[in-house]
N, C-alpha and C positions, 0 to 999 in steps of 0.2 A: 125862791126857797131852797135850801140846801138839804139834802138827804143825810141823816146822820149815819155813822159807820154800822150801828146795830141794824138799821133798816136795811141798808145796802146788803149787809150779809144775810139777812133773812130772805131777802128777795133772791140772792145769789143761790141760797140753799134750795128754794123752791125751783129755781130754774134749772139747777143742777139735776134735780129729780126728774123733771120733765124731758131734759136732754138725755137721760140715762147715762150720766157721766160720773162714775165712781171717783176718778181723781179730782174732779172739780168739787164734788160733795165733800171729800176729805179736806181739801185746801180751805173750802168756805166755812166748814164746822170749825177748824182750827182758828181761823180769822174771827169767826163770830164769837168763840170763847174768849179770846183775848179782847174783843170788843164789849164783853160783858153780857151777851145773850145767854139767858138761862135755858135749861134742857127742855122746859115746857114750850117755850117760844120756838126752839128748833124743831121739836115734834110737831107743832102746829104748821110751821113753814113746810116741813116734810109732807105732812098730810095734804095741804093745799096743793103742793106739787104733784102728789099722786092722783088727787082728783082731776087736775087738769089733763094731766097725762092720759088718764082713764078715758075722760071725755074726748079728748082729741083722738084717741086710738078708736074709739066707737065711731065717731064721725068719719075717719079715714076708712074703716072698714065698710062702711055703709057706701061711701063714695066709689071705692074700689069695686064693690060688688055691683053698683049700678054702672059703672063704665064697662064692666066684663058682660053685662047683660044678665047678671045673676040675680037671684032673690036674696036679699039680706038674710044673714042667719037669724034664726029664731032668738027673741030676746034682745035685739039690737035696738038701743033706745034712740029717739029722735032728738033728744035734749043735747045741749052743749055744755062742756065743761063741768061735769058732775051733775 
């Protein structure tokens, strides 16, 4: 199965958010627009990337606190990826 250009660019937009890469995001938004991705689809991909980034950050904070022998900060969730 071949992934179409719209889907590739939506994945790349979400990955750019997770990687905190502004040049990547600008590049892939422009490519997505040329591929016919609409504004709502891009907003959805951005939101998914934000949720993944947030979940990964929470897990890393907990992991780092445990390595340091510290107690995790209040409110640190034990769920993954949103």
